[in-house]
DRENFI-793534 format. One record per residue: y, x, z of N, C-alpha, C, O in turn; residue in three letters. Coordinates in steps of 0.1 Angstrom, whole numbers, padded with zeros to 4 digits, always signed. Layout:
N
YXZYXZYXZYXZALA ...
***
This chain:
313
-0315+1462+0186-0310+1472+0195-0305+1485+0188-0294+1490+0190UNK -0314+1489+0179-0310+1501+0171-0298+1498+0163-0289+1507+0161UNK -0297+1486+0157-0285+1483+0149-0273+1483+0158-0263+1488+0153UNK -0274+1477+0170-0262+1477+0178-0258+1491+0183-0246+1495+0183UNK -0268+1499+0187-0265+1512+0192-0259+1521+0181-0251+1529+0184UNK -0264+1519+0169-0258+1526+0158-0244+1522+0154-0236+1530+0149UNK -0241+1509+0157-0228+1504+0154-0217+1508+0164-0205+1509+0161UNK -0222+1511+0176-0212+1514+0187-0204+1527+0184-0192+1527+0185UNK -0211+1538+0180-0203+1550+0176-0193+1548+0165-0182+1553+0165UNK -0197+1539+0155-0188+1536+0144-0176+1529+0149-0165+1532+0144UNK -0177+1520+0159-0166+1513+0164-0156+1522+0171-0144+1521+0170UNK -0162+1531+0179-0154+1541+0186-0147+1550+0176-0135+1554+0178UNK -0153+1554+0165-0147+1562+0155-0136+1555+0149-0125+1561+0145UNK -0137+1542+0147-0126+1534+0141-0114+1533+0149-0103+1533+0145UNK -0116+1534+0163-0105+1533+0172-0098+1546+0175-0087+1546+0180UNK -0105+1557+0171-0099+1570+0174-0087+1572+0165-0087+1570+0153UNK -0076+1577+0171-0064+1579+0164-0064+1593+0158-0067+1603+0165UNK -0060+1594+0146-0060+1607+0139-0049+1616+0145-0038+1611+0147UNK -0051+1628+0148-0041+1637+0154-0030+1639+0144-0032+1640+0132UNK -0018+1640+0149-0006+1642+0141-0007+1656+0135-0010+1666+0142UNK -0003+1658+0122-0003+1671+0116+0011+1675+0115+0020+1669+0109UNK +0014+1687+0121+0027+1692+0120+0029+1701+0108+0020+1709+0105UNK +0040+1700+0102+0044+1709+0091+0048+1722+0096+0049+1724+0108UNK +0050+1732+0087+0053+1746+0092+0067+1746+0098+0069+1755+0106UNK +0076+1737+0094+0089+1738+0098+0092+1729+0111+0102+1731+0117UNK +0083+1720+0114+0086+1711+0125+0087+1718+0138+0096+1715+0146UNK +0078+1728+0142+0080+1735+0154+0093+1742+0155+0099+1743+0166UNK +0098+1748+0144+0111+1755+0144+0122+1745+0146+0131+1748+0153UNK +0121+1733+0139+0131+1723+0141+0132+1718+0155+0143+1717+0160UNK +0121+1715+0161+0121+1711+0175+0125+1722+0185+0131+1719+0195UNK +0122+1734+0181+0127+1745+0190+0142+1747+0189+0148+1750+0200UNK +0148+1745+0178+0162+1745+0177+0169+1734+0185+0179+1736+0191UNK +0163+1722+0184+0168+1711+0191+0167+1714+0206+0175+1710+0214UNK +0156+1720+0210+0154+1724+0224+0165+1733+0229+0170+1732+0240UNK +0169+1743+0220+0179+1752+0223+0193+1745+0226+0200+1748+0235UNK +0196+1735+0217+0208+1728+0219+0208+1719+0231+0218+1717+0238UNK +0196+1714+0234+0195+1706+0246+0197+1714+0259+0203+1710+0269UNK +0191+1726+0259+0192+1735+0271+0206+1742+0272+0210+1746+0283UNK +0213+1743+0261+0225+1750+0260+0236+1741+0255+0243+1744+0245UNK +0238+1730+0262+0248+1720+0258+0262+1725+0259+0272+1719+0253UNK +0264+1736+0267+0277+1742+0268+0282+1747+0254+0294+1749+0253UNK +0273+1749+0245+0277+1754+0232+0286+1743+0225+0297+1746+0220UNK +0282+1731+0226+0290+1720+0221+0302+1716+0229+0313+1714+0225UNK +0300+1715+0242+0310+1711+0252+0321+1721+0252+0333+1717+0252UNK +0318+1734+0251+0328+1744+0251+0337+1744+0239+0350+1745+0240UNK +0331+1742+0227+0340+1741+0215+0348+1728+0215+0360+1729+0211UNK +0343+1717+0220+0351+1705+0221+0363+1707+0231+0374+1702+0229UNK +0360+1714+0242+0370+1716+0252+0382+1725+0247+0393+1721+0249UNK +0378+1735+0239+0388+1744+0233+0396+1736+0223+0409+1737+0222UNK +0390+1728+0215+0397+1720+0205+0406+1710+0212+0417+1707+0207UNK +0402+1704+0223+0410+1694+0230+0423+1700+0235+0433+1695+0235UNK +0421+1712+0241+0433+1719+0247+0443+1723+0235+0455+1721+0237UNK +0438+1727+0224+0447+1731+0213+0454+1719+0207+0465+1719+0204UNK +0446+1707+0206+0453+1695+0201+0463+1690+0210+0473+1685+0206UNK +0461+1692+0223+0472+1687+0233+0484+1696+0231+0495+1690+0231UNK +0482+1709+0230+0494+1718+0227+0501+1714+0214+0513+1715+0213UNK +0493+1711+0204+0499+1708+0191+0506+1695+0192+0517+1693+0185UNK +0502+1685+0199+0508+1673+0201+0522+1675+0207+0532+1668+0202UNK +0524+1684+0216+0537+1687+0221+0546+1693+0211+0558+1690+0211UNK +0541+1701+0202+0549+1708+0192+0553+1700+0181+0561+1704+0172UNK +0548+1687+0180+0551+1679+0168+0566+1674+0168+0571+1669+0158UNK +0573+1677+0179+0587+1673+0179+0595+1680+0169+0606+1676+0165UNK +0590+1692+0165+0598+1700+0155+0594+1697+0140+0600+1702+0131UNK +0584+1689+0138+0579+1686+0125+0589+1679+0116+0590+1684+0104UNK +0596+1669+0120+0606+1663+0111+0616+1672+0106+0620+1672+0094UNK +0621+1681+0115+0631+1691+0111+0626+1700+0101+0632+1704+0091UNK +0613+1705+0103+0607+1714+0094+0605+1708+0080+0607+1715+0070UNK +0601+1695+0079+0599+1688+0066+0613+1686+0059+0613+1688+0047UNK +0623+1684+0067+0636+1682+0060+0641+1696+0055+0646+1696+0044UNK +0639+1706+0062+0643+1719+0057+0634+1723+0045+0639+1730+0036UNK +0622+1719+0044+0613+1722+0033+0618+1715+0020+0619+1721+0010UNK +0623+1703+0022+0628+1695+0010+0641+1701+0005+0645+1699-0006UNK +0649+1707+0014+0662+1712+0011+0662+1727+0006+0672+1732+0001UNK +0650+1733+0007+0649+1747+0003+0649+1749-0012+0644+1740-0019UNK +0654+1761-0016+0653+1764-0030+0638+1768-0033+0631+1772-0024UNK +0634+1769-0046+0620+1772-0050+0616+1786-0044+0604+1787-0042UNK +0625+1795-0043+0621+1809-0039+0616+1808-0024+0607+1816-0021UNK +0622+1800-0016+0618+1799-0002+0609+1788+0001+0605+1785+0013UNK +0604+1781-0010+0596+1769-0008+0582+1773-0002+0577+1766+0007UNK +0577+1784-0007+0564+1789-0002+0564+1793+0013+0554+1791+0020UNK +0576+1798+0017+0577+1802+0031+0576+1789+0040+0571+1789+0051UNK +0583+1778+0035+0582+1766+0043+0568+1760+0043+0564+1755+0054UNK +0561+1761+0032+0547+1756+0032+0538+1764+0042+0530+1759+0049UNK +0541+1777+0042+0533+1786+0051+0536+1782+0066+0527+1782+0074UNK +0549+1778+0069+0552+1774+0082+0545+1761+0086+0541+1760+0098UNK +0544+1752+0077+0537+1740+0080+0522+1742+0081+0515+1736+0090UNK +0516+1751+0073+0502+1753+0074+0498+1762+0085+0486+1763+0088UNK +0507+1769+0091+0504+1779+0102+0496+1773+0113+0486+1779+0118UNK +0500+1761+0119+0491+1755+0130+0477+1753+0126+0468+1753+0134UNK +0475+1749+0113+0461+1747+0108+0453+1760+0108+0441+1761+0111UNK +0460+1771+0103+0454+1784+0104+0451+1789+0118+0440+1795+0121UNK +0460+1786+0127+0458+1791+0141+0447+1783+0147+0439+1789+0154UNK +0446+1770+0144+0434+1762+0149+0421+1768+0144+0412+1769+0152UNK +0420+1772+0131+0408+1778+0127+0405+1791+0133+0394+1795+0137UNK +0416+1799+0135+0415+1812+0142+0410+1811+0156+0402+1818+0161UNK +0415+1801+0164+0411+1799+0178+0396+1795+0178+0389+1800+0187UNK +0392+1786+0169+0378+1782+0169+0369+1794+0165+0357+1795+0170UNK +0373+1802+0156+0365+1814+0152+0364+1824+0164+0353+1829+0166UNK +0375+1826+0172+0374+1834+0183+0364+1828+0194+0357+1835+0200UNK +0365+1815+0195+0355+1808+0204+0341+1810+0199+0332+1812+0207UNK +0339+1809+0186+0326+1812+0180+0320+1825+0184+0309+1827+0187UNK +0329+1836+0183+0325+1849+0186+0320+1850+0200+0310+1856+0203UNK +0329+1845+0209+0325+1846+0224+0313+1839+0227+0304+1843+0234UNK +0311+1827+0221+0299+1819+0224+0287+1825+0218+0276+1825+0225UNK +0288+1831+0207+0276+1838+0201+0272+1850+0209+0260+1852+0211UNK +0281+1857+0214+0278+1869+0223+0271+1864+0236+0261+1870+0239UNK +0277+1855+0243+0271+1850+0255+0258+1843+0253+0249+1844+0262UNK +0257+1836+0243+0244+1829+0240+0233+1839+0237+0222+1838+0242UNK +0236+1849+0228+0226+1859+0225+0222+1867+0237+0210+1871+0238UNK +0231+1870+0245+0228+1879+0257+0220+1871+0267+0214+1877+0276UNK +0220+1858+0267+0213+1850+0277+0201+1842+0271+0193+1836+0278UNK +0199+1843+0258+0189+1834+0251+0175+1837+0257+0168+1827+0260UNK +0170+1849+0258+0157+1852+0263+0157+1855+0278+0147+1853+0284UNK +0168+1860+0282+0169+1863+0297+0169+1851+0306+0164+1851+0317UNK +0176+1840+0301+0178+1829+0309+0165+1822+0312+0163+1817+0324UNK +0156+1821+0302+0143+1814+0305+0134+1822+0314+0125+1817+0320UNK +0136+1835+0314+0128+1844+0324+0134+1843+0338+0127+1843+0348UNK +0147+1841+0338+0154+1841+0351+0151+1828+0359+0148+1828+0371UNK +0151+1816+0352+0148+1803+0358+0134+1800+0358+0130+1789+0362UNK +0125+1809+0352+0111+1807+0352+0106+1796+0343+0094+1792+0343UNK +0115+1791+0335+0111+1780+0325+0102+1786+0314+0096+1778+0307UNK +0102+1799+0313+0093+1805+0303+0079+1802+0305+0071+1801+0295UNK +0074+1799+0318+0061+1796+0320+0057+1782+0314+0046+1780+0309UNK +0067+1773+0315+0065+1760+0309+0065+1760+0294+0056+1755+0287UNK +0075+1767+0288+0076+1768+0273+0064+1775+0267+0060+1772+0256UNK +0059+1785+0274+0047+1792+0269+0034+1784+0269+0025+1787+0262UNK +0034+1773+0277+0023+1765+0278+0022+1755+0266+0012+1749+0263UNK +0033+1754+0259+0034+1745+0247+0028+1752+0235+0029+1765+0234UNK +0023+1745+0225+0018+1751+0213+0029+1756+0203+0029+1752+0191UNK +0038+1764+0208+0048+1770+0200+0048+1785+0201+0048+1791+0213UNK +0047+1792+0190+0045+1807+0191+0058+1814+0195+0069+1808+0195UNK +0056+1826+0200+0068+1834+0203+0077+1837+0191+0089+1837+0193UNK +0071+1838+0180+0079+1841+0168+0088+1829+0165+0099+1830+0162UNK +0082+1817+0166+0090+1804+0164+0102+1803+0174+0113+1800+0170UNK +0099+1807+0186+0109+1806+0197+0121+1815+0194+0132+1811+0195UNK +0117+1828+0191+0128+1838+0188+0135+1834+0175+0148+1835+0175UNK +0128+1829+0165+0135+1825+0152+0144+1814+0155+0155+1813+0149UNK +0141+1804+0164+0149+1793+0167+0162+1798+0173+0173+1792+0170UNK +0162+1808+0182+0174+1813+0188+0182+1820+0177+0195+1819+0177UNK +0176+1827+0168+0183+1833+0157+0190+1823+0148+0201+1825+0143UNK +0183+1812+0145+0188+1801+0137+0201+1795+0143+0210+1792+0136UNK +0201+1794+0156+0213+1789+0163+0224+1798+0161+0236+1793+0158UNK +0222+1811+0162+0233+1821+0159+0237+1821+0145+0249+1822+0142UNK +0228+1820+0136+0231+1822+0122+0235+1810+0115+0243+1811+0105UNK +0231+1798+0119+0234+1786+0112+0241+1775+0120+0252+1770+0117UNK +0235+1772+0132+0240+1761+0140+0254+1763+0145+0263+1755+0143UNK +0257+1775+0151+0270+1778+0157+0281+1778+0147+0291+1772+0149UNK +0279+1785+0135+0290+1785+0125+0292+1771+0119+0304+1767+0117UNK +0282+1763+0117+0284+1750+0112+0290+1741+0122+0298+1732+0118UNK +0287+1742+0135+0293+1735+0145+0308+1738+0146+0317+1729+0147UNK +0312+1751+0145+0326+1755+0145+0333+1749+0133+0344+1745+0134UNK +0327+1749+0121+0333+1743+0109+0335+1728+0111+0346+1723+0108UNK +0325+1721+0117+0327+1707+0119+0338+1704+0129+0346+1695+0126UNK +0339+1711+0140+0349+1709+0150+0363+1712+0144+0372+1705+0146UNK +0364+1723+0136+0377+1726+0130+0381+1716+0120+0393+1712+0120UNK +0372+1711+0112+0376+1700+0102+0381+1688+0110+0391+1682+0106UNK +0374+1684+0120+0378+1673+0128+0392+1675+0134+0400+1666+0135UNK +0395+1687+0139+0408+1691+0144+0418+1689+0133+0429+1683+0136UNK +0416+1694+0121+0425+1693+0110+0428+1679+0107+0440+1675+0104UNK +0418+1670+0107+0420+1656+0103+0428+1650+0114+0438+1642+0111UNK +0426+1652+0127+0434+1647+0137+0448+1652+0136+0458+1644+0138UNK +0450+1664+0133+0464+1670+0132+0471+1663+0120+0483+1660+0121UNK +0464+1661+0109+0470+1654+0098+0474+1640+0101+0485+1635+0097UNK +0466+1633+0108+0469+1619+0112+0481+1619+0122+0490+1610+0120UNK +0481+1629+0131+0493+1629+0140+0506+1633+0132+0516+1627+0135UNK +0505+1642+0122+0516+1645+0114+0521+1632+0106+0533+1630+0106UNK +0511+1625+0101+0515+1613+0093+0522+1603+0102+0532+1596+0098UNK +0517+1601+0114+0523+1591+0123+0537+1595+0127+0547+1587+0127UNK +0540+1608+0130+0553+1613+0133+0562+1612+0122+0574+1608+0124UNK +0558+1616+0110+0567+1615+0098+0570+1600+0095+0582+1597+0092UNK +0560+1591+0096+0563+1577+0093+0572+1571+0103+0581+1563+0100UNK +0571+1575+0116+0580+1570+0126+0594+1575+0124+0604+1568+0129UNK +0596+1586+0117+0610+1591+0114+0614+1587+0100+0624+1592+0095UNK +0607+1578+0093+0611+1573+0080+0609+1583+0069+0617+1582+0059UNK +0600+1592+0070+0598+1602+0060+0584+1600+0053+0575+1594+0059UNK +0583+1605+0041+0571+1603+0033+0561+1613+0038+0564+1625+0041UNK +0548+1609+0038+0537+1617+0042+0530+1623+0029+0521+1631+0031UNK +0534+1619+0017+0527+1623+0005+0529+1638+0003+0520+1645+0000UNK +0541+1643+0006+0544+1657+0003+0536+1666+0013+0532+1677+0009UNK +0534+1661+0025+0527+1669+0035+0512+1671+0030+0507+1682+0030UNK +0506+1660+0026+0492+1660+0022+0490+1668+0009+0480+1675+0007UNK +0500+1668+0000+0499+1675-0012+0501+1690-0011+0495+1698-0018UNK +0510+1694-0002+0514+1708+0000+0503+1715+0008+0502+1728+0006UNK +0496+1709+0016+0486+1716+0025+0474+1721+0018+0468+1731+0022UNK +0469+1714+0007+0457+1718+0000+0445+1719+0010+0439+1729+0011UNK +0443+1708+0018+0434+1709+0029+0420+1711+0025+0412+1718+0032UNK +0416+1705+0014+0402+1707+0009+0399+1722+0005+0388+1727+0008UNK +0409+1728-0001+0407+1742-0005+0406+1750+0008+0398+1760+0009UNK +0414+1747+0018+0414+1754+0031+0400+1753+0037+0395+1763+0042UNK +0394+1741+0037+0381+1739+0043+0370+1747+0035+0362+1753+0042UNK +0371+1747+0022+0361+1755+0015+0362+1770+0018+0352+1776+0020UNK +0374+1775+0018+0376+1789+0022+0372+1792+0036+0366+1803+0039UNK +0374+1783+0045+0370+1785+0059+0355+1785+0060+0350+1794+0068UNK +0348+1776+0054+0333+1776+0054+0328+1789+0049+0318+1795+0054UNK +0333+1794+0038+0329+1807+0032+0331+1818+0042+0322+1827+0043UNK +0343+1818+0048+0346+1829+0058+0337+1828+0070+0332+1839+0075UNK +0334+1816+0075+0325+1815+0086+0311+1820+0083+0305+1827+0091UNK +0306+1816+0071+0292+1820+0068+0291+1835+0066+0282+1842+0070UNK +0301+1841+0059+0300+1855+0055+0304+1864+0067+0297+1873+0071UNK +0317+1862+0072+0322+1871+0082+0318+1869+0096+0319+1878+0104UNK +0314+1857+0099+0311+1853+0113+0296+1849+0115+0293+1845+0126UNK +0288+1849+0105+0274+1846+0107+0265+1857+0101+0258+1864+0108UNK +0266+1860+0088+0258+1870+0082+0262+1884+0086+0253+1893+0089UNK +0275+1887+0086+0279+1901+0088+0277+1906+0102+0272+1917+0104UNK +0280+1898+0113+0277+1903+0126+0263+1900+0131+0260+1902+0143UNK +0254+1894+0123+0241+1891+0127+0233+1902+0133+0226+1900+0143UNK +0234+1914+0128+0226+1925+0135+0231+1927+0149+0222+1931+0158UNK +0244+1926+0152+0248+1927+0166+0242+1917+0175+0238+1920+0186UNK +0242+1904+0170+0236+1893+0178+0221+1896+0180+0216+1893+0191UNK +0214+1901+0170+0200+1904+0172+0197+1915+0182+0187+1914+0189UNK +0206+1925+0182+0205+1935+0192+0206+1929+0206+0199+1933+0216UNK +0216+1920+0208+0218+1913+0221+0205+1905+0224+0201+1904+0236UNK +0199+1898+0214+0186+1891+0217+0175+1900+0222+0168+1897+0231UNK +0174+1912+0215+0164+1921+0220+0166+1926+0234+0157+1925+0242UNK +0179+1929+0238+0181+1933+0251+0179+1922+0261+0175+1924+0272UNK +0182+1910+0257+0180+1898+0265+0166+1896+0269+0163+1891+0279UNK +0157+1900+0260+0142+1898+0262+0137+1910+0271+0126+1909+0275UNK +0145+1921+0272+0140+1932+0279+0146+1934+0293+0139+1937+0303UNK +0159+1932+0294+0166+1935+0307+0163+1925+0318+0161+1913+0315UNK +0162+1930+0330+0160+1921+0341+0173+1915+0347+0172+1905+0353UNK +0184+1922+0344+0197+1917+0348+0208+1924+0340+0205+1934+0334UNK +0220+1919+0341+0232+1925+0334+0229+1928+0320+0230+1940+0316UNK +0225+1918+0312+0221+1921+0298+0233+1927+0290+0231+1935+0281UNK +0245+1922+0292+0256+1927+0284+0259+1942+0287+0262+1949+0278UNK +0257+1945+0300+0259+1959+0303+0248+1968+0297+0252+1979+0291UNK +0236+1964+0297+0225+1972+0291+0227+1972+0276+0223+1982+0270UNK +0232+1962+0270+0234+1962+0256+0245+1971+0252+0245+1977+0241UNK +0255+1972+0260+0267+1981+0257+0265+1995+0260+0271+2004+0253UNK +0256+1999+0270+0254+2013+0274+0249+2022+0262+0255+2032+0260UNK +0239+2018+0254+0236+2027+0242+0247+2029+0233+0249+2039+0227UNK +0255+2018+0230+0267+2019+0221+0277+2029+0226+0282+2037+0219UNK +0280+2028+0239+0289+2037+0246+0284+2051+0246+0291+2061+0244UNK +0271+2053+0248+0265+2066+0249+0266+2073+0235+0270+2084+0234UNK +0262+2065+0225+0262+2071+0211+0277+2074+0207+0280+2085+0201UNK +0286+2065+0211+0300+2068+0208+0305+2080+0215+0313+2088+0210UNK +0301+2082+0228+0305+2094+0235+0300+2107+0229+0307+2117+0228UNK +0287+2107+0225+0281+2119+0218+0288+2122+0205+0291+2133+0202UNK +0291+2111+0197+0298+2113+0185+0312+2119+0187+0316+2128+0180UNK +0319+2114+0197+0333+2119+0200+0332+2133+0205+0341+2141+0201UNK +0322+2137+0212+0321+2150+0218+0317+2160+0207+0322+2171+0206UNK +0308+2156+0198+0303+2166+0188+0311+2166+0175+0315+2177+0170UNK +0316+2154+0171+0323+2154+0158+0338+2150+0159+0345+2151+0150UNK +0341+2146+0172+0355+2142+0174+0359+2130+0166+0371+2130+0161UNK +0350+2121+0164+0353+2108+0156+0348+2096+0164+0341+2098+0174UNK +0353+2085+0160+0349+2072+0167+0344+2062+0157+0347+2050+0159UNK +0337+2067+0147+0332+2058+0137+0322+2047+0141+0323+2036+0138UNK +0313+2051+0150+0302+2042+0154+0307+2030+0162+0304+2019+0158UNK +0314+2033+0172+0319+2022+0181+0329+2013+0173+0330+2001+0176UNK +0337+2019+0164+0346+2011+0157+0339+2002+0147+0343+1991+0145UNK +0328+2007+0141+0320+1999+0132+0313+1987+0139+0313+1976+0134UNK +0308+1990+0151+0301+1979+0158+0311+1969+0163+0309+1957+0161UNK +0323+1973+0168+0333+1964+0172+0339+1956+0161+0341+1944+0162UNK +0342+1962+0150+0348+1955+0139+0338+1945+0133+0341+1934+0129UNK +0325+1950+0132+0315+1941+0127+0313+1929+0136+0310+1918+0131UNK +0314+1930+0149+0312+1919+0158+0323+1908+0156+0319+1896+0156UNK +0335+1912+0153+0346+1902+0151+0347+1898+0137+0357+1891+0133UNK +0338+1902+0128+0339+1898+0114+0347+1906+0105+0349+1903+0094UNK +0352+1917+0110+0361+1926+0102+0352+1936+0094+0340+1938+0097UNK +0358+1941+0083+0351+1950+0075+0341+1944+0065+0335+1951+0057UNK +0340+1931+0065+0331+1924+0056+0337+1925+0042+0350+1923+0040UNK +0329+1927+0031+0335+1929+0018+0339+1915+0012+0333+1910+0002UNK +0349+1909+0018+0355+1897+0013+0370+1899+0010+0377+1906+0018UNK +0375+1894-0001+0389+1896-0005+0398+1885+0000+0395+1873-0002UNK +0410+1889+0005+0421+1880+0007+0434+1887+0006+0434+1899+0008UNK +0444+1880+0004+0457+1886+0001+0462+1894+0013+0461+1890+0025UNK +0467+1906+0011+0473+1914+0022+0484+1907+0029+0493+1900+0022UNK +0485+1908+0042+0496+1901+0049+0493+1887+0054+0500+1882+0062UNK +0482+1882+0050+0478+1868+0054+0473+1869+0068+0465+1878+0072UNK +0477+1860+0077+0472+1859+0090+0457+1855+0090+0449+1861+0098UNK +0453+1846+0082+0440+1841+0081+0436+1841+0066+0445+1840+0057UNK +0423+1843+0063+0419+1844+0049+0418+1830+0042+0408+1827+0036UNK +0428+1822+0044+0429+1809+0038+0442+1808+0031+0453+1811+0036UNK +0442+1804+0018+0455+1802+0011+0453+1803-0004+0442+1806-0008UNK +0463+1799-0011+0461+1799-0026+0459+1812-0032+0453+1813-0043UNK +0462+1823-0026+0460+1837-0031+0446+1843-0027+0443+1854-0030UNK +0438+1835-0020+0426+1840-0015+0415+1840-0027+0414+1831-0034UNK +0408+1851-0028+0398+1853-0038+0384+1854-0031+0382+1863-0024UNK +0376+1845-0034+0362+1845-0029+0353+1853-0038+0353+1851-0050UNK +0346+1863-0032+0338+1872-0039+0323+1872-0033+0319+1882-0027UNK +0316+1861-0035+0302+1861-0029+0293+1871-0035+0285+1877-0027UNK +0294+1875-0048+0285+1885-0054+0288+1899-0048+0279+1907-0046UNK +0301+1901-0046+0304+1914-0040+0299+1915-0026+0295+1926-0022UNK +0300+1904-0019+0295+1904-0005+0280+1906-0004+0275+1914+0003UNK +0273+1898-0013+0258+1899-0012+0253+1912-0018+0242+1916-0015UNK +0261+1919-0026+0257+1932-0031+0261+1944-0022+0258+1955-0026UNK +0267+1941-0011+0271+1952-0002+0259+1959+0005+0251+1952+0011UNK +0258+1972+0004+0247+1979+0011+0247+1976+0026+0237+1975+0032UNK +0259+1976+0032+0260+1974+0046+0254+1961+0051+0249+1960+0062UNK +0255+1950+0042+0249+1938+0046+0234+1939+0047+0228+1934+0057UNK +0227+1945+0037+0213+1946+0037+0208+1956+0047+0197+1954+0053UNK +0215+1966+0050+0211+1975+0060+0212+1968+0074+0203+1970+0083UNK +0222+1960+0076+0223+1952+0088+0211+1942+0089+0206+1940+0100UNK +0207+1936+0078+0195+1927+0078+0182+1934+0082+0174+1929+0090UNK +0181+1947+0078+0169+1954+0081+0169+1957+0096+0159+1956+0103UNK +0180+1961+0101+0182+1963+0116+0179+1951+0124+0173+1951+0134UNK +0185+1939+0119+0183+1926+0126+0168+1922+0126+0163+1918+0136UNK +0161+1924+0114+0147+1921+0114+0139+1929+0124+0129+1924+0130UNK +0142+1942+0125+0135+1951+0135+0138+1946+0149+0129+1946+0157UNK +0150+1942+0152+0153+1938+0166+0146+1925+0169+0141+1923+0180UNK +0145+1916+0159+0138+1903+0161+0123+1906+0163+0117+1899+0171UNK +0117+1915+0156+0103+1918+0157+0100+1923+0171+0090+1920+0178UNK +0109+1932+0176+0107+1937+0190+0109+1926+0200+0102+1926+0210UNK +0119+1917+0198+0121+1906+0207+0109+1897+0208+0106+1892+0219UNK +0103+1894+0196+0091+1886+0197+0080+1893+0205+0073+1886+0213UNK +0078+1906+0203+0068+1913+0211+0071+1913+0226+0062+1911+0234UNK +0084+1915+0229+0088+1915+0243+0085+1901+0249+0080+1900+0261UNK +0088+1890+0242+0086+1877+0248+0071+1874+0250+0067+1867+0259UNK +0063+1880+0241+0048+1878+0242+0043+1884+0255+0033+1878+0261UNK +0048+1895+0260+0043+1901+0272+0052+1901+0284+0047+1904+0295UNK +0064+1897+0283+0073+1896+0294+0071+1882+0302+0069+1872+0295UNK +0071+1883+0315+0070+1871+0323+0083+1868+0330+0093+1874+0327UNK +0083+1859+0339+0095+1855+0347+0100+1867+0355+0092+1875+0359UNK +0113+1867+0358+0119+1878+0366+0116+1874+0381+0121+1882+0390UNK 
***
């Protein structure tokens, strides 16, 4: 009997399943996935904008054969102008998607912490073994990493579809597609676009997005209004006292990616082209970048504390 009774606990111990051990990054990874699952409009919106632009571009392809014939007949002095005309729809596509990225980042940041308080889902998410710090950092990762990379992927897919459509139209008109592919320098364009997205539309405006996150965790309603009021108030005081508009211009330009210490040729509509100079060390050494990071870190710290004590609205 003693032998059997002693063996019973051992058998139960053998059947017991060892608990899964989570790494330090797994909660953050699953929190980011949860953000994408809850905010599917981030992906759907970008695909919708891309679809509308591709439909408009499909209509404009009727002018492509004439443009290619004129390019082959042009003298070398005007050859670059013809190439710029061919590449312009690709630049416009990138510009449209970057504008979409800015709008989506603003609305996502303004609703990131407010939305879960409004629909009371914060009660469920707080019951899970995920810290407030991890939750807020996941929302920051969406703004800093996921949205720019998603924009890049959608834009690259648009460019590929545009190239295929161009090739079909040119082949149908008995024209060679080799000159089109060689003149566009599409891989160089993609590299410059990725650099511009990371620097001018992710790292540079990140402090503005973190401010919106902070207000999202504090305001009970109208988060965009509450986020804008301090900016307008400071701008009004500055205008009244110093008769300048430096503060509001800095915030606005930083939000749209302007003012970042990146070099590109004057007169270019977009910072993509053979004359574009990438200066990552100049960008990373800019004092404004690191001052913005300090402000962003402070906003995130306050947002974490707010989420810890704020409940549903």
